[in-house]
C-alpha positions as CSV (number, residue, x, y, z in Angstrom):
1,M,17.7,-29.8,19.9
2,P,13.9,-28.5,20.3
3,T,12.3,-28.3,23.9
4,D,9.0,-29.4,25.0
5,T,8.0,-25.6,24.6
6,Q,10.0,-24.7,21.5
7,P,9.1,-26.8,18.4
8,A,11.8,-27.7,15.8
9,P,12.3,-25.1,13.4
10,L,10.3,-25.3,10.2
11,V,12.5,-22.9,8.4
12,T,16.0,-21.9,8.6
13,L,18.2,-19.7,6.9
14,E,21.8,-19.7,7.5
15,A,24.1,-16.9,6.2
16,V,21.9,-16.6,3.2
17,T,23.4,-14.2,0.8
18,K,22.2,-12.7,-2.4
19,R,24.1,-10.8,-5.3
20,Y,23.1,-9.3,-8.4
21,A,26.3,-8.5,-10.2
22,A,27.9,-5.6,-7.7
23,I,24.9,-5.3,-5.6
24,T,24.6,-7.2,-2.5
25,A,20.5,-7.5,-1.8
26,L,21.1,-9.9,1.1
27,D,24.3,-10.2,3.3
28,N,24.4,-13.2,5.8
29,V,21.1,-13.2,6.9
30,D,20.0,-16.1,9.6
31,L,16.4,-16.4,10.3
32,T,14.6,-19.3,12.0
33,I,10.7,-19.7,11.8
34,R,9.1,-22.3,14.0
35,A,5.4,-23.7,13.6
36,G,2.9,-21.8,15.1
37,E,4.7,-18.5,15.5
38,A,4.5,-15.3,13.7
39,I,7.6,-13.4,12.8
40,G,7.5,-9.7,11.7
41,L,9.9,-8.8,8.9
42,A,10.4,-5.1,9.0
43,G,12.7,-2.6,6.7
44,E,12.3,0.2,4.5
45,N,11.8,-0.5,0.8
46,G,15.1,-1.7,-0.8
47,S,16.4,-3.1,2.6
48,G,16.3,-6.7,1.2
49,K,12.8,-8.1,2.4
50,S,11.3,-8.8,-0.9
51,T,14.7,-10.3,-2.1
52,L,14.4,-12.7,1.0
53,I,11.0,-13.9,0.3
54,K,11.9,-14.6,-3.3
55,V,15.0,-16.6,-2.2
56,L,12.6,-18.5,0.5
57,V,10.2,-19.6,-2.1
58,G,12.8,-20.6,-4.8
59,V,12.0,-17.8,-7.0
60,E,15.5,-16.4,-6.8
61,H,18.6,-18.6,-5.7
62,E,20.8,-17.7,-3.1
63,S,24.6,-16.8,-3.7
64,G,25.7,-18.4,-0.4
65,G,24.4,-19.8,2.7
66,R,21.7,-22.6,3.0
67,I,18.0,-22.8,3.2
68,M,16.7,-25.8,5.3
69,F,13.1,-26.9,5.4
70,D,12.5,-29.5,8.7
71,G,16.1,-29.6,9.1
72,E,16.8,-30.7,5.6
73,P,18.8,-28.7,3.3
74,Q,17.5,-27.5,0.1
75,S,19.6,-27.5,-3.0
76,R,18.4,-25.1,-6.0
77,L,15.1,-24.7,-4.1
78,T,12.3,-24.4,-6.7
79,P,8.7,-22.7,-6.3
80,T,7.3,-26.2,-7.0
81,A,9.4,-27.7,-3.9
82,A,8.7,-24.7,-1.6
83,T,5.0,-25.2,-2.5
84,A,5.3,-29.1,-1.4
85,A,6.9,-28.3,1.8
86,G,3.9,-26.0,2.7
87,V,5.2,-22.6,1.9
88,Q,2.6,-20.2,0.6
89,V,3.3,-16.5,-0.3
90,I,1.3,-13.4,-1.1
91,F,3.1,-11.1,-3.0
92,Q,2.3,-7.4,-3.2
93,D,0.9,-7.6,-6.8
94,F,-1.4,-10.3,-5.5
95,S,-0.5,-12.7,-8.5
96,L,-4.0,-13.3,-9.2
97,F,-5.8,-14.3,-12.6
98,P,-7.8,-11.3,-13.6
99,N,-9.9,-13.0,-16.3
100,L,-10.9,-15.8,-13.6
101,T,-13.7,-15.6,-10.9
102,V,-13.3,-15.4,-7.2
103,A,-13.8,-18.8,-6.7
104,E,-11.4,-19.9,-9.3
105,N,-8.7,-17.7,-7.9
106,I,-9.0,-18.8,-4.4
107,T,-9.1,-22.8,-5.3
108,M,-6.4,-22.7,-8.2
109,T,-3.3,-23.4,-6.1
110,A,-5.1,-26.1,-4.2
111,E,-6.5,-27.6,-7.2
112,R,-3.0,-27.7,-9.0
113,A,-1.4,-29.3,-6.1
114,T,-3.7,-32.4,-6.4
115,G,-2.7,-33.0,-10.0
116,T,-6.0,-32.6,-11.4
117,V,-6.5,-31.4,-14.9
118,L,-10.1,-30.5,-14.6
119,V,-11.5,-28.2,-12.2
120,R,-14.8,-28.9,-10.9
121,N,-16.7,-25.8,-10.4
122,A,-19.0,-27.0,-7.4
123,R,-16.0,-28.2,-5.6
124,A,-14.2,-25.1,-6.1
125,R,-17.1,-22.7,-5.2
126,A,-17.5,-25.1,-2.0
127,R,-13.8,-24.9,-0.9
128,A,-13.8,-21.0,-1.6
129,T,-17.1,-20.6,0.4
130,E,-15.2,-22.4,3.2
131,V,-12.3,-20.0,3.1
132,L,-14.3,-16.8,2.9
133,N,-16.4,-18.2,5.9
134,R,-12.9,-18.4,7.8
135,V,-11.8,-15.2,6.9
136,G,-15.3,-13.9,7.9
137,V,-16.0,-11.6,4.6
138,K,-18.4,-12.2,1.8
139,L,-17.4,-11.7,-2.0
140,D,-19.3,-12.9,-5.2
141,L,-17.8,-16.1,-6.1
142,D,-18.6,-15.6,-9.7
143,A,-17.3,-12.2,-9.9
144,R,-14.1,-11.6,-12.4
145,V,-11.1,-10.7,-10.3
146,E,-10.3,-7.7,-12.8
147,R,-13.6,-6.1,-11.5
148,L,-12.9,-6.1,-8.0
149,P,-11.8,-3.2,-5.9
150,V,-8.0,-3.2,-4.5
151,A,-9.4,-4.4,-1.0
152,H,-11.2,-7.3,-2.3
153,K,-8.4,-8.3,-4.8
154,Q,-6.1,-8.4,-1.6
155,L,-8.8,-10.7,0.2
156,V,-8.8,-13.2,-2.8
157,A,-5.0,-13.4,-2.6
158,I,-5.1,-14.2,1.3
159,C,-8.0,-16.6,0.9
160,R,-6.0,-18.5,-2.0
161,A,-3.0,-18.8,0.3
162,L,-5.3,-20.6,2.9
163,A,-7.1,-22.7,0.7
164,A,-3.8,-24.5,-0.1
165,D,-3.5,-25.5,3.8
166,A,0.2,-24.0,4.1
167,R,2.5,-24.6,6.9
168,L,4.2,-21.4,6.5
169,I,2.3,-18.2,5.0
170,I,4.2,-15.3,4.1
171,M,2.3,-12.4,3.9
172,D,3.9,-9.2,2.2
173,E,2.0,-6.2,3.1
174,P,-1.2,-7.9,3.4
175,T,-3.2,-5.1,5.0
176,T,-2.1,-2.3,2.5
177,A,-5.7,-2.2,0.9
178,L,-7.9,-3.4,4.0
179,T,-10.1,-1.2,6.0
180,E,-9.7,-1.1,10.0
181,R,-12.3,-3.7,10.5
182,E,-10.9,-6.0,7.7
183,V,-7.4,-5.4,9.2
184,A,-8.7,-6.6,12.9
185,R,-10.4,-9.6,11.3
186,L,-7.0,-10.6,9.6
187,L,-5.1,-10.3,12.6
188,D,-7.6,-12.2,14.6
189,L,-7.3,-15.1,11.9
190,I,-3.4,-14.8,12.3
191,R,-4.0,-15.8,15.9
192,T,-6.2,-18.7,14.9
193,L,-3.5,-20.0,12.3
194,K,-0.9,-19.7,15.1
195,A,-3.0,-21.7,17.5
196,D,-3.2,-24.5,14.5
197,G,0.3,-24.5,14.2
198,V,0.6,-22.7,11.0
199,A,3.8,-20.1,11.0
200,V,3.5,-16.6,9.5
201,L,6.1,-14.4,8.2
202,F,4.3,-11.1,8.4
203,V,5.8,-8.1,6.3
204,S,4.4,-4.8,6.9
205,H,5.1,-1.1,6.8
206,K,2.2,-0.6,9.6
207,L,4.6,-1.1,12.5
208,G,1.6,-1.3,15.1
209,E,0.3,-4.2,13.2
210,V,3.8,-6.0,13.3
211,L,3.9,-5.4,17.3
212,E,0.6,-6.4,17.8
213,V,0.3,-9.8,16.3
214,C,4.1,-11.0,16.0
215,E,6.0,-12.6,18.7
216,T,9.4,-11.7,17.2
217,V,10.6,-8.9,14.9
218,V,13.6,-9.1,12.6
219,V,14.7,-5.8,11.0
220,L,16.6,-5.6,7.8
221,R,18.5,-2.6,6.5
222,N,20.7,-2.4,3.3
223,G,20.3,-6.2,2.9
224,A,21.8,-7.0,6.3
225,K,20.1,-8.0,9.7
226,V,20.4,-5.2,12.0
227,A,18.1,-6.2,14.9
228,E,16.2,-9.1,16.2
229,G,14.2,-9.9,19.4
230,P,10.9,-10.4,21.1
231,A,8.3,-7.9,19.8
232,T,7.8,-6.8,23.4
233,D,11.5,-5.4,23.3
234,F,10.3,-2.8,20.7
235,D,8.0,0.2,20.2
236,S,7.1,1.9,17.0
237,A,10.0,4.8,17.7
238,S,12.8,2.0,18.4
239,L,11.7,-0.1,15.5
240,T,11.8,2.9,13.2
241,R,15.1,3.7,14.4
242,A,16.3,0.2,13.6
243,M,14.8,0.2,10.1
244,T,16.2,3.7,9.2
245,G,19.2,4.1,11.3
246,R,17.9,7.5,12.5
247,N,15.1,9.2,14.5
248,V,12.2,10.1,12.4
249,A,10.4,12.9,13.9
250,S,6.7,13.4,13.3
251,E,5.6,17.2,13.0
252,P,1.8,18.3,13.4
253,P,0.5,20.6,10.5
254,A,1.5,24.2,10.7
255,P,-1.6,26.2,12.1
256,L,-4.1,27.3,9.3
257,D,-4.0,30.9,8.5
258,P,-7.6,32.1,9.1
259,T,-7.6,34.8,6.5
260,A,-6.5,32.3,3.8
261,P,-9.0,32.5,0.8
262,T,-11.4,29.6,0.0
263,L,-9.9,27.7,-3.2
264,L,-12.3,24.8,-3.7
265,K,-16.1,24.8,-3.0
266,V,-18.5,21.8,-3.3
267,E,-22.0,22.3,-3.0
268,G,-24.8,19.5,-2.8
269,L,-22.9,16.7,-4.8
270,V,-24.6,13.7,-5.5
271,R,-23.8,10.6,-7.2
272,D,-26.7,8.2,-6.9
273,G,-25.6,5.0,-5.0
274,A,-22.1,6.1,-4.2
275,F,-22.7,9.6,-2.2
276,E,-25.4,11.9,-1.2
277,D,-25.4,15.9,-0.5
278,V,-21.8,16.5,0.0
279,S,-20.6,19.8,0.6
280,L,-17.3,21.2,1.5
281,S,-14.9,24.1,1.4
282,L,-10.8,23.9,1.1
283,R,-8.8,27.0,1.8
284,A,-5.4,27.8,0.5
285,G,-2.8,26.1,2.7
286,E,-5.2,23.6,4.2
287,V,-4.8,19.8,4.3
288,L,-8.3,18.3,4.7
289,G,-8.6,14.4,5.5
290,V,-11.3,12.3,4.3
291,A,-11.8,9.2,6.5
292,G,-14.2,6.1,5.9
293,I,-14.6,2.6,5.8
294,L,-14.8,0.7,2.6
295,G,-17.9,1.7,0.8
296,S,-18.5,4.9,2.7
297,G,-18.1,6.9,-0.6
298,R,-14.8,8.6,-0.1
299,T,-13.0,7.3,-3.3
300,A,-15.9,7.9,-5.4
301,L,-16.0,11.2,-4.1
302,A,-12.4,12.0,-4.8
303,K,-13.1,10.6,-8.5
304,A,-16.1,13.0,-8.8
305,L,-14.0,16.0,-7.8
306,F,-11.4,15.2,-10.4
307,G,-14.1,14.5,-13.1
308,L,-13.5,10.5,-13.4
309,A,-17.0,10.0,-12.2
310,R,-19.7,12.2,-13.1
311,P,-22.1,13.5,-10.1
312,D,-25.8,13.4,-11.1
313,R,-26.0,17.1,-9.4
314,G,-24.4,19.6,-7.6
315,R,-21.7,22.2,-8.1
316,V,-17.8,22.3,-7.8
317,S,-15.9,25.4,-8.3
318,L,-12.2,26.6,-7.9
319,D,-11.4,30.0,-7.2
320,G,-15.2,31.1,-7.6
321,Q,-15.4,29.5,-11.4
322,D,-17.6,26.7,-12.0
323,I,-15.8,23.3,-13.2
324,P,-17.6,21.1,-15.6
325,L,-18.6,17.9,-13.9
326,G,-17.3,14.6,-15.2
327,D,-14.6,16.3,-17.2
328,P,-10.9,15.5,-15.9
329,I,-9.4,17.4,-18.5
330,A,-11.4,20.4,-17.5
331,A,-10.7,19.6,-13.8
332,A,-6.8,19.6,-14.6
333,A,-6.7,22.4,-16.6
334,A,-8.4,24.3,-14.1
335,G,-6.0,23.4,-11.3
336,I,-7.1,20.1,-9.8
337,G,-4.6,17.1,-9.6
338,Y,-5.3,13.7,-8.4
339,V,-3.1,10.9,-7.2
340,P,-5.0,7.6,-7.2
341,E,-4.9,5.1,-4.4
342,D,-3.8,2.3,-7.0
343,R,-0.8,3.8,-8.3
344,L,0.5,0.7,-10.0
345,T,-2.6,0.2,-12.4
346,E,-4.2,3.9,-12.2
347,G,-1.3,6.3,-11.6
348,L,1.9,5.0,-13.6
349,F,3.0,3.8,-16.8
350,L,5.3,1.1,-15.3
351,E,7.4,0.3,-18.4
352,Q,7.9,3.8,-19.5
353,S,10.9,5.9,-18.0
354,I,10.6,7.9,-15.1
355,A,11.0,11.2,-17.1
356,H,8.1,10.2,-19.4
357,N,5.8,9.5,-16.4
358,I,6.6,13.0,-15.1
359,A,6.0,14.8,-18.6
360,I,2.9,12.8,-19.5
361,G,0.0,15.2,-19.8
362,R,2.2,18.1,-20.4
363,F,4.5,17.2,-23.6
364,D,3.4,20.6,-25.1
365,A,5.5,22.6,-22.4
366,H,8.6,20.8,-23.7
367,A,7.7,21.2,-27.5
368,K,8.2,23.8,-30.1
369,N,6.6,23.6,-33.6
370,G,5.5,20.1,-32.8
371,V,9.1,18.8,-31.8
372,I,9.7,17.8,-28.4
373,N,12.8,19.2,-26.7
374,L,14.0,16.0,-24.9
375,G,17.0,17.9,-23.3
376,N,14.5,20.0,-21.7
377,L,12.2,17.1,-20.7
378,W,15.1,15.1,-19.4
379,G,16.5,18.2,-17.4
380,E,13.1,19.1,-15.8
381,A,12.7,15.3,-14.8
382,A,16.2,15.4,-13.0
383,D,15.2,18.7,-11.3
384,W,12.0,17.1,-9.6
385,L,14.0,13.7,-8.8
386,K,16.5,15.9,-7.0
387,R,13.8,18.0,-5.1
388,L,11.7,15.0,-4.0
389,S,14.8,13.0,-3.3
390,V,13.7,9.9,-5.6
391,K,16.5,7.4,-5.2
392,T,17.3,6.2,-8.8
393,P,20.6,6.3,-11.1
394,D,18.6,8.6,-13.7
395,A,15.5,9.7,-15.0
396,T,15.7,7.3,-17.9
397,A,15.1,4.2,-15.5
398,A,11.7,2.4,-16.0
399,V,9.4,3.7,-13.2
400,R,9.0,-0.2,-12.4
401,S,12.3,-0.3,-10.9
402,L,11.6,2.0,-8.2
403,S,10.6,1.0,-4.5
404,G,7.0,2.0,-3.6
405,G,7.9,5.1,-2.0
406,N,9.9,6.5,-4.9
407,Q,7.1,5.7,-7.4
408,Q,4.7,7.5,-5.2
409,R,7.0,10.7,-5.3
410,V,7.1,10.4,-9.3
411,V,3.3,10.6,-9.2
412,L,3.7,13.5,-7.1
413,A,6.2,15.1,-9.3
414,R,4.0,14.9,-12.4
415,W,1.3,17.0,-10.8
416,M,3.6,19.3,-9.2
417,A,5.2,19.8,-12.4
418,R,1.7,21.3,-13.6
419,Q,1.5,23.5,-10.5
420,P,-2.1,22.8,-9.4
421,R,-3.9,24.6,-7.0
422,V,-5.6,21.8,-5.4
423,L,-4.2,18.2,-5.1
424,I,-6.3,15.1,-4.2
425,L,-4.4,12.3,-2.6
426,N,-5.9,9.0,-2.4
427,G,-3.9,6.7,-0.1
428,P,-0.7,8.7,-0.5
429,T,1.6,6.4,1.5
430,V,0.1,3.1,0.7
431,G,2.6,0.4,0.6
432,V,5.4,3.0,1.6
433,D,8.1,2.3,4.1
434,V,8.3,4.3,7.3
435,G,11.1,6.7,6.1
436,S,9.5,7.6,2.9
437,K,6.3,7.9,4.7
438,A,7.6,10.7,6.9
439,E,9.2,12.2,3.7
440,I,6.1,12.4,1.9
441,H,4.3,13.8,4.6
442,G,6.8,16.4,4.7
443,I,6.2,16.9,1.0
444,M,2.4,17.4,1.8
445,A,3.2,20.0,4.5
446,D,5.4,21.9,1.8
447,L,2.8,22.0,-0.6
448,A,0.2,23.4,1.8
449,A,2.7,25.9,3.2
450,S,3.2,26.9,-0.6
451,G,-0.4,27.8,-0.7
452,L,-2.0,24.6,-2.2
453,G,-5.1,23.1,-0.9
454,V,-4.5,19.3,-0.1
455,I,-7.2,16.7,0.3
456,V,-6.1,13.4,1.8
457,I,-8.1,10.2,1.8
458,S,-6.5,7.6,4.0
459,D,-7.2,4.5,5.9
460,D,-4.4,5.4,8.2
461,L,-5.9,7.2,10.9
462,P,-2.7,8.4,12.8
463,E,-1.6,9.7,9.1
464,L,-4.9,11.8,8.9
465,L,-4.5,12.9,12.3
466,A,-0.8,13.9,12.1
467,T,-1.0,15.9,8.7
468,C,-4.5,17.2,8.5
469,H,-6.1,20.6,9.9
470,S,-9.4,18.7,10.0
471,I,-10.8,15.4,8.8
472,L,-14.4,14.6,7.3
473,V,-15.8,11.5,8.6
474,M,-17.9,9.8,5.7
475,K,-20.4,6.9,6.3
476,G,-23.0,5.8,4.1
477,G,-22.1,8.3,1.3
478,R,-22.7,11.1,3.6
479,I,-20.2,13.4,5.6
480,T,-21.5,12.9,9.0
481,E,-18.9,14.8,11.1
482,V,-15.8,17.2,10.9
483,V,-13.2,16.4,13.1
484,P,-10.1,18.4,14.0
485,G,-6.7,17.0,13.4
486,G,-3.6,17.3,15.2
487,A,-3.5,16.3,19.0
488,G,-7.3,17.3,19.5
489,V,-8.5,13.6,18.8
490,T,-7.0,10.4,19.4
491,E,-6.8,7.4,17.0
492,A,-9.2,5.5,19.2
493,D,-11.6,8.6,19.1
494,L,-11.6,8.8,15.1
495,S,-11.9,4.9,14.8
496,H,-15.0,4.7,17.2
497,K,-16.8,7.7,15.0
498,L,-15.9,5.5,11.6
499,A,-17.5,2.4,13.3
500,S,-20.6,3.8,15.3
């Protein structure tokens, strides 16, 4: 029986198991969620977190065990029944309607729950405004979602869940595309929700956030619950060890050779309204970070360096040779590669095979007299899968079937196969679990050690400090400071420089 200080369970999972043919995705998982508490669900990609969420909201049905809402067993739970019980989920792909406005997306779930056929625009706008004010952000209510940046799409998805007055909100990587300031707002909002009696299941690869906002942490590994306890019993090291089953060490970047030649030189680059008077240089073997809040110009700069956006003036040269501005084909041919921040919509062909994704842009390397040598193409792909430790049965699988960390390695493999001189990584570990994150950092270090120049753009300040020789701070479209990486500057120091 619940006590005065411990409310009755809102949701209970008892020995829940989910099998797909011979694969056990969930193995006898128990979980209790009470009103007003935040539970952190941690685990590497493939650990069973997403499957657990899908079972909990009725998208998938358990193979064994039972699910209870308010103590009542749920037989063949459906998404409609879960919604009626007050369960709302924000999936990693947002599940938004790209052709609808911000206001329409925010209020869609709540309007449908009332059984209304016609959506009144004034009512939708009023409700959307109320929720946006609650979150503390401003968005154009009439903007089509398809035109929003990733961070704003994430905010719309969060606001939609809040508009439905949920009793339990499941947040699956909710801070992936948010700036530090927006993350702080979200964590404050979660505290407010808890005080109002709303429960939160918080799923994140950012372990610091899990430990900061959650009372309890549950860890899954290979479909089984391997650890559970108060958040105060964990730190980042012990939580990482529980998730991976091993100690994951973080090595600082190797010292930069002071005699290394300059690869990339940028002089007085300007794109009106995006960035102003940007100059930088990148040497062979150097990992250069770029930090800045949303709107600082960092992504616009990255796209300009790769030719996806044309600067109004300035100069970009590689190995002393000028590169035509606004021409990605010329940039790639010169030896510049670019891994975008949104790999799902900008970096991958999700329905195509892993091998085709790796070979895209260089099919001529596998062709003779206009005929593609498929054996050569598949062989090279298999070699890259082995070298980058991509976890997949074979290269014929659709890239959609891979976890986030493995998808990111496929994008890296595509560019590494082209043997670039400079590689620009925009959010290299966004949505990637802690084990894969460490491995991708290792790949970045190996690339630098082989003589490449690497530019890393990231919201993850510890990532920049751990992997970069120096970090450019961007504010208002300008580079305002150059900060040393490694142990010379703390995360708090760098955060202050971005905010001040």
